[in-house]
N, C-alpha and C positions, 0 to 999 in steps of 0.2 A: 377666123379672121387672120389674114396674113399682114402683120404689122410692117414687115419690110416692104411689101408692095404698096401699102397705104402711104408709107413715108416717101416712096419713090413717086407716087402720084402727087403728093403734096409738093414735092420738089419740082416736078414738071409743071404743075399748075402755078407754082410760085414764079417760075421763069416766065410763063405766059402772062402772069399778072403784072410783070414789069415791062411788058411790051409797050411800044409807042402807040400802037393801034388800040383805040377804045374798044373795038369788038373783041380783041384778044383779052383785054382786061375784064370785060363783062363776062366772057366765057369762063375765065379763070375764077371769077367771083361765084358764078353758078356752080362750077365744079368743086371749088373749095368748101362751099357751104355743106356739101355732103360729108366732108371730112373735118368739120369744124371742131369736133371733140378732140382732135389732135392739136397739142400745144403749138406745133410748128405752123399751123394754119391760121391761128387766131390773129396774130399781128397783121398779116397781110390782108385778112378779111376786113379788119378795121380800116386799114389804109384804103382798100378798094371802096368801102362805104363812103369814105371821105375823099374819093378821087379828085385831085385838084384840077384835072383837065376836062372831065366830061361827066355830067350828072347822070347820064344814061348808066354808067358804071355804078354810080351810087344807088340808083333806083333798083337795078336788077340784082345787085349783090345784097342789098338790104332785104329785098323781098325774098330772095333765096334762103337767107339765114333765118328769116322769120317763119318761112314755111316749114322749117324743121319742127316748129311748135314745141321747143324745149328751152330749158334754162340757158344752154350754151348759146343758142341763136339770139335770144333776148338780151343776154349779157353783152354780146358783140355789138348789137344795135345800141344798147344803153351806153356802152363805152364810147362809141362813135358820137352819139348825141351830146355827150359831155364836151366834145371839142368842135362840134359842127357850127358852121356859119349859117346865117339865115337862109341862103340858097340851098345848102345841103339839108337843112331842117325841113324845107318844103318837100324835097324829093324823098326824104326818109318818111315823112308823114304820109305821102302818097303810097309808099310801099307798105306801111303799117295798115292803112285802110284796105289795100288790095289783099294783103296776106291774111289779116285776121278780122276784117270788117264785115264779112258775109255771114258767118255762123256765130250766133251768140255764144255758143260753147267755146269756140276758138278765142273770141274776145275775152270771155270770162276767165279762161285758163291763162291767157297772156296777162290779164290784170293781176291775177293771183301771183304769178311768177314775178312780174314787175314790182309788186309790193314787197316780195321777199328780197329782190335785188336792191330796192330802195332802203331797206333796213340793213343791208350788207355793210360790213365794216370798211369796205373799200370806198372812200369818199368819191372817187372818180366815177365808178359804176353807179353809186348811189345817186349822184347828181344827174347823170343821164337817165337813170331809171325813173326819177321824178318827172323828167320831161316826157318819157315814154308813157308814164301813167296819165299825164295830161292828154296826150294824143289818144290813148285808148279810151279814156273817159268820154271823149267827144264822139266816139263811134256809136252809131245806131244800127246794129246789125240787121240785115234784111230777113234772115231766117232764124226763127226761134222755135224751140220745141213746142209742139201743140200740147195744151193741157188736156187731160183725159176728159174732163167735163165739157170743154168746148168742142172737142171732136165728137163726143157722143151727142151733143145738142144739134149738131149739123145734120144728123141722120134721123132725128125724131120728128 
């Protein structure tokens, strides 16, 4: 992994993330999500999740970081939730449902990580993680693992 190139990518995407055009900011959010483990990316990702001018940016950035399916992405969303207004909350909620609401294993993993974040010593992230836990608890995933007995019974 070339850290200099990754820093350069973060710098370029950060510039794009400050564009007046919502499409540029949304593209920056998607791109930065792949580099969210870099400290330089985290602050701007949180800003993009809370974009003051267009909730499309909020939705696509939140979904992109959630699709990482890791602690970093969930911590970014939790941090944004701690400061989100009701309108942003709705769009973040939609992103949560789309990103982790299909497979029960994705939702369950997100619940586990959000519980860890809620117990974190950082009050800001903890507060947002509690909101995230509420959102995740509402989800009823479409796809669940088939139990061995149920699958066997279908063919007898």
